[in-house]
PABA-941899 format. One record per residue (C-alpha): residue in three letters; x, y, z; residue number from 1. Coordinates in nm, 4 decimals. Layout:
N
SITE, ALA, X, Y, Z, NUM
...
***
This chain:
226
SITE, MET, 0.1323, -4.0969, 5.3009, 1
SITE, THR, 0.3853, -3.8202, 5.2282, 2
SITE, ARG, 0.7386, -3.7965, 5.3411, 3
SITE, ASP, 0.8377, -3.4261, 5.4201, 4
SITE, ILE, 1.2285, -3.3001, 5.3812, 5
SITE, ILE, 1.3365, -2.9373, 5.4428, 6
SITE, CYS, 1.5644, -2.8193, 5.1900, 7
SITE, ASP, 1.8623, -2.5755, 5.2171, 8
SITE, SER, 1.9225, -2.3471, 4.9102, 9
SITE, GLY, 2.2773, -2.4517, 4.8382, 10
SITE, VAL, 2.1551, -2.8354, 4.8266, 11
SITE, LEU, 1.8596, -2.7209, 4.5414, 12
SITE, ILE, 2.1486, -2.4894, 4.3430, 13
SITE, SER, 2.3647, -2.7793, 4.3417, 14
SITE, LEU, 2.1339, -3.0084, 4.2383, 15
SITE, THR, 1.9961, -2.8216, 3.9575, 16
SITE, SER, 2.3438, -2.7154, 3.8521, 17
SITE, ALA, 2.4516, -3.0514, 3.8091, 18
SITE, CYS, 2.1150, -3.1494, 3.6138, 19
SITE, LEU, 2.0202, -3.3692, 3.9010, 20
SITE, ASP, 1.7337, -3.2143, 3.9896, 21
SITE, ASN, 1.5316, -3.5077, 3.8518, 22
SITE, LEU, 1.6254, -3.7062, 4.1699, 23
SITE, LEU, 1.3448, -3.4912, 4.3475, 24
SITE, TYR, 1.1006, -3.5884, 4.1102, 25
SITE, PHE, 1.2243, -3.9596, 4.1406, 26
SITE, PHE, 1.1554, -3.9541, 4.5304, 27
SITE, SER, 0.8034, -3.7519, 4.5007, 28
SITE, GLU, 0.6928, -3.9714, 4.2353, 29
SITE, ASN, 0.8099, -4.3265, 4.3426, 30
SITE, TYR, 0.8249, -4.2743, 4.7254, 31
SITE, LYS, 0.5715, -3.9694, 4.8162, 32
SITE, VAL, 0.8351, -3.7308, 4.8976, 33
SITE, ARG, 0.7646, -3.3432, 4.9536, 34
SITE, PHE, 1.0764, -3.1151, 4.9442, 35
SITE, ILE, 0.9961, -2.8165, 5.1626, 36
SITE, ILE, 1.1472, -2.4694, 5.2050, 37
SITE, PRO, 1.0747, -2.1258, 5.3374, 38
SITE, PRO, 0.9962, -1.8293, 5.1257, 39
SITE, SER, 1.3597, -1.6757, 5.2105, 40
SITE, VAL, 1.5052, -1.9919, 5.0167, 41
SITE, GLU, 1.2646, -1.9280, 4.7488, 42
SITE, PHE, 1.3646, -1.5836, 4.7366, 43
SITE, GLU, 1.7663, -1.6475, 4.7175, 44
SITE, THR, 1.7033, -1.9627, 4.4714, 45
SITE, VAL, 1.4580, -1.8261, 4.2361, 46
SITE, ASP, 1.3403, -1.4988, 4.2769, 47
SITE, ARG, 1.6970, -1.3034, 4.3230, 48
SITE, PRO, 1.8470, -1.4819, 4.0269, 49
SITE, MET, 1.5509, -1.4259, 3.7970, 50
SITE, GLN, 1.4977, -1.0389, 3.8858, 51
SITE, SER, 1.8712, -0.8839, 3.8974, 52
SITE, ASP, 2.1370, -0.9040, 3.6888, 53
SITE, LEU, 2.3381, -1.2181, 3.9012, 54
SITE, ARG, 2.3127, -1.4838, 3.6222, 55
SITE, LYS, 2.5551, -1.7173, 3.7731, 56
SITE, HIS, 2.2746, -1.9470, 3.9115, 57
SITE, LEU, 1.9600, -1.8258, 3.6493, 58
SITE, PHE, 1.9369, -2.1733, 3.4977, 59
SITE, SER, 1.9206, -2.3697, 3.8451, 60
SITE, ALA, 1.6615, -2.0976, 3.9150, 61
SITE, VAL, 1.4555, -2.1822, 3.6140, 62
SITE, ARG, 1.4645, -2.5653, 3.7106, 63
SITE, ILE, 1.3456, -2.5146, 4.0719, 64
SITE, LYS, 1.0601, -2.2753, 3.9717, 65
SITE, ASN, 0.9774, -2.5251, 3.7859, 66
SITE, ALA, 1.0024, -2.7693, 4.0483, 67
SITE, ILE, 0.8005, -2.5352, 4.2497, 68
SITE, ASP, 0.5196, -2.5126, 4.0052, 69
SITE, ASP, 0.4796, -2.8841, 3.9527, 70
SITE, GLY, 0.4544, -2.9372, 4.3528, 71
SITE, VAL, 0.7915, -3.1382, 4.3870, 72
SITE, VAL, 0.9013, -2.8276, 4.5978, 73
SITE, ALA, 0.6713, -2.6633, 4.8332, 74
SITE, VAL, 0.7290, -2.3035, 4.9398, 75
SITE, VAL, 0.5559, -2.3287, 5.3234, 76
SITE, ASP, 0.5167, -1.9654, 5.4894, 77
SITE, ALA, 0.4547, -2.0598, 5.8868, 78
SITE, LYS, 0.5109, -1.7851, 6.1546, 79
SITE, ILE, 0.8677, -1.8779, 6.2431, 80
SITE, GLU, 1.0099, -1.5257, 6.2489, 81
SITE, ASP, 1.0641, -1.5507, 6.6180, 82
SITE, ASP, 1.2034, -1.8879, 6.6460, 83
SITE, ALA, 1.4163, -1.7732, 6.3352, 84
SITE, ARG, 1.5765, -1.4956, 6.4980, 85
SITE, LYS, 1.6054, -1.7357, 6.8522, 86
SITE, ILE, 1.8166, -2.0185, 6.6260, 87
SITE, MET, 2.0421, -1.7259, 6.4412, 88
SITE, ASN, 2.1106, -1.5337, 6.7689, 89
SITE, ALA, 2.2094, -1.8787, 7.0029, 90
SITE, ALA, 2.4160, -1.9953, 6.7004, 91
SITE, ASN, 2.5646, -1.6714, 6.6132, 92
SITE, SER, 2.6691, -1.6067, 6.9992, 93
SITE, MET, 2.7576, -1.9581, 7.1183, 94
SITE, PHE, 3.1327, -1.9670, 7.0105, 95
SITE, TYR, 3.3579, -1.7245, 7.1378, 96
SITE, MET, 3.7236, -1.5912, 6.9868, 97
SITE, LYS, 3.9069, -1.3286, 7.1528, 98
SITE, GLY, 3.6074, -1.2274, 7.3208, 99
SITE, ARG, 3.4069, -1.1878, 6.9892, 100
SITE, PRO, 3.1256, -1.3969, 6.9095, 101
SITE, ILE, 3.1314, -1.6397, 6.5753, 102
SITE, LYS, 2.9095, -1.5656, 6.3091, 103
SITE, LEU, 2.7708, -1.9059, 6.2488, 104
SITE, ILE, 2.4496, -1.8886, 6.0123, 105
SITE, HIS, 2.2756, -1.6616, 5.8510, 106
SITE, TYR, 1.8852, -1.5570, 5.8512, 107
SITE, ALA, 1.7692, -1.8295, 5.5429, 108
SITE, GLU, 1.9549, -2.0854, 5.7335, 109
SITE, SER, 1.8099, -2.0297, 6.0676, 110
SITE, GLU, 1.4391, -1.9880, 5.8956, 111
SITE, MET, 1.5127, -2.3060, 5.7798, 112
SITE, LEU, 1.5847, -2.4829, 6.0572, 113
SITE, ALA, 1.2842, -2.3253, 6.2519, 114
SITE, LEU, 1.0516, -2.4237, 5.9840, 115
SITE, GLY, 1.1473, -2.7951, 6.0489, 116
SITE, ARG, 1.0756, -2.7421, 6.4302, 117
SITE, GLU, 0.7539, -2.6026, 6.3513, 118
SITE, LEU, 0.6286, -2.8350, 6.1216, 119
SITE, GLY, 0.7414, -3.0977, 6.3080, 120
SITE, VAL, 0.9531, -3.2336, 6.0292, 121
SITE, ASP, 1.3013, -3.4070, 6.1482, 122
SITE, ASN, 1.4917, -3.4543, 5.8043, 123
SITE, ILE, 1.6972, -3.1163, 5.6648, 124
SITE, LEU, 1.8656, -3.1382, 5.3358, 125
SITE, ILE, 2.1958, -2.9486, 5.3637, 126
SITE, ASP, 2.5429, -2.9314, 5.2484, 127
SITE, GLU, 2.6942, -2.6855, 5.4543, 128
SITE, ARG, 2.9243, -2.8195, 5.6887, 129
SITE, THR, 2.8911, -2.5630, 5.9508, 130
SITE, SER, 2.5272, -2.5941, 5.9950, 131
SITE, ARG, 2.5419, -2.9284, 5.9653, 132
SITE, MET, 2.7895, -2.9670, 6.2531, 133
SITE, LEU, 2.5833, -2.7139, 6.4509, 134
SITE, ILE, 2.2618, -2.9703, 6.4495, 135
SITE, GLU, 2.4841, -3.2847, 6.4735, 136
SITE, ALA, 2.7860, -3.2042, 6.6746, 137
SITE, PRO, 2.8281, -2.8795, 6.7946, 138
SITE, PHE, 3.1538, -2.9379, 6.9752, 139
SITE, ARG, 3.3227, -3.1155, 6.6771, 140
SITE, LEU, 3.2623, -2.7488, 6.5533, 141
SITE, LYS, 3.4290, -2.6199, 6.8165, 142
SITE, GLU, 3.7212, -2.8227, 6.7649, 143
SITE, HIS, 3.7383, -2.7889, 6.3981, 144
SITE, LEU, 3.7258, -2.4380, 6.4562, 145
SITE, GLU, 4.0064, -2.4431, 6.7004, 146
SITE, ASP, 4.2223, -2.6542, 6.4859, 147
SITE, GLU, 4.1545, -2.3521, 6.2115, 148
SITE, PHE, 4.2423, -2.0769, 6.3782, 149
SITE, GLN, 4.4951, -2.2082, 6.6104, 150
SITE, ILE, 4.3253, -2.0585, 6.9227, 151
SITE, ASN, 4.0733, -2.1509, 7.1962, 152
SITE, ILE, 3.7419, -2.1141, 7.1556, 153
SITE, MET, 3.5168, -2.0135, 7.4365, 154
SITE, VAL, 3.1423, -2.1592, 7.4569, 155
SITE, ASN, 2.8167, -1.9669, 7.5828, 156
SITE, LYS, 2.6701, -2.2127, 7.7512, 157
SITE, SER, 2.3235, -2.0457, 7.7439, 158
SITE, SER, 2.3363, -1.9852, 7.3688, 159
SITE, PHE, 2.4384, -2.3733, 7.3467, 160
SITE, ARG, 2.1141, -2.4952, 7.5277, 161
SITE, GLU, 1.9175, -2.2361, 7.3556, 162
SITE, LEU, 2.0075, -2.3837, 7.0151, 163
SITE, ALA, 2.0031, -2.7459, 7.1384, 164
SITE, SER, 1.6170, -2.6815, 7.1968, 165
SITE, HIS, 1.5435, -2.6008, 6.8704, 166
SITE, VAL, 1.7490, -2.8365, 6.6864, 167
SITE, SER, 1.8479, -3.1192, 6.8726, 168
SITE, SER, 1.5697, -3.3579, 6.7006, 169
SITE, LEU, 1.6858, -3.2538, 6.3227, 170
SITE, LYS, 1.8741, -3.4660, 6.1055, 171
SITE, ALA, 2.0906, -3.3720, 5.8510, 172
SITE, ILE, 2.0868, -3.5071, 5.5136, 173
SITE, ARG, 2.3496, -3.4231, 5.2541, 174
SITE, SER, 2.3324, -3.4078, 4.8769, 175
SITE, SER, 2.5450, -3.6905, 4.8433, 176
SITE, GLU, 2.3511, -3.9392, 5.0158, 177
SITE, LEU, 2.0381, -3.8565, 4.8583, 178
SITE, VAL, 2.2365, -3.9597, 4.5422, 179
SITE, MET, 2.3295, -4.3047, 4.7137, 180
SITE, LEU, 2.0218, -4.3536, 4.8086, 181
SITE, ALA, 1.8529, -4.3078, 4.4793, 182
SITE, TYR, 2.1487, -4.5398, 4.3248, 183
SITE, GLU, 2.0248, -4.8097, 4.5537, 184
SITE, GLN, 1.6560, -4.7400, 4.4618, 185
SITE, GLY, 1.7250, -4.7639, 4.0796, 186
SITE, TYR, 1.7598, -4.4239, 4.0007, 187
SITE, PHE, 2.0391, -4.4589, 3.7590, 188
SITE, LYS, 1.9197, -4.7696, 3.5863, 189
SITE, SER, 1.8360, -4.5980, 3.2834, 190
SITE, PHE, 2.1851, -4.5111, 3.2416, 191
SITE, GLU, 2.2486, -4.9672, 3.1722, 192
SITE, LYS, 2.5692, -5.0492, 3.1671, 193
SITE, LEU, 2.7232, -4.6794, 3.3186, 194
SITE, GLN, 2.4841, -4.6713, 3.5889, 195
SITE, TYR, 2.8133, -4.7249, 3.7917, 196
SITE, ALA, 2.9688, -4.4361, 3.6280, 197
SITE, ALA, 2.7263, -4.2107, 3.6440, 198
SITE, LEU, 2.6725, -4.2466, 4.0352, 199
SITE, GLU, 3.0396, -4.1873, 4.0578, 200
SITE, ALA, 3.0191, -3.8613, 3.8589, 201
SITE, ALA, 2.7181, -3.7652, 4.0576, 202
SITE, LEU, 2.8795, -3.8054, 4.3697, 203
SITE, TYR, 3.2024, -3.6176, 4.2514, 204
SITE, LYS, 2.9781, -3.3351, 4.0834, 205
SITE, MET, 2.7942, -3.2726, 4.4469, 206
SITE, LYS, 3.1191, -3.2840, 4.6051, 207
SITE, PHE, 3.2789, -3.0154, 4.4078, 208
SITE, ALA, 2.9512, -2.8122, 4.4437, 209
SITE, GLY, 3.0035, -2.7816, 4.7922, 210
SITE, CYS, 2.8929, -3.0914, 4.9766, 211
SITE, SER, 3.1054, -3.1582, 5.2262, 212
SITE, ILE, 3.1969, -3.5255, 5.1289, 213
SITE, GLY, 3.5329, -3.6376, 5.1607, 214
SITE, PHE, 3.6695, -3.8266, 4.8865, 215
SITE, GLU, 3.7735, -4.1521, 5.1334, 216
SITE, GLU, 3.4075, -4.1623, 5.2037, 217
SITE, ILE, 3.3219, -4.1501, 4.8050, 218
SITE, THR, 3.5666, -4.3918, 4.7465, 219
SITE, THR, 3.4411, -4.6431, 5.0469, 220
SITE, TYR, 3.0596, -4.6037, 4.9385, 221
SITE, LEU, 3.1574, -4.6749, 4.5598, 222
SITE, SER, 3.3599, -4.9858, 4.6723, 223
SITE, THR, 3.0807, -5.1591, 4.8777, 224
SITE, VAL, 2.8191, -5.1015, 4.5460, 225
SITE, LYS, 3.0397, -5.1981, 4.2523, 226
***
């Protein structure tokens, strides 16, 4: 039985930049996991870097394209444009600051969330904090914004209900959690005596690549597996 996970562009870029895209192959080959992306994520991570002068993510683009060609990452094009725009509009009109809506997500992120709902896939691999909090804890996001801007944030309840109807069943997974699970399943055994050091290095690499994991969380996890 194949297990599907929807992937965000940021996670794929982080994993490939850190040369950890073999994690995708590890879960695909050993646990029949299929990593799914919508066309907008393919464009953002593969087509755009390979067809323009933007060379920053070119190496990642090549590695992601290779994973697509190998069938480890699957591009799924579904009729989700309407749902994606509903998600984007709801998210971007849910919180107001000084009478103006706060823009929280872009179309590519909303398309990824819509694809999960359309395919009945609950697991979303995503590192970006704002999108994760929209799924898991929108009122904690409100508190975070109030702390950041030192101002009261107003909530549009209609937009809140609309967004919840699309994303409440989704579960966000961070790249750091994928690394932890891989360690627990033996992925780092090839490093032999250095497998713990490799795990530590991989977790910090994911953090500095943009994964919203704290230093304390890394330290706590490492202490449980040492």
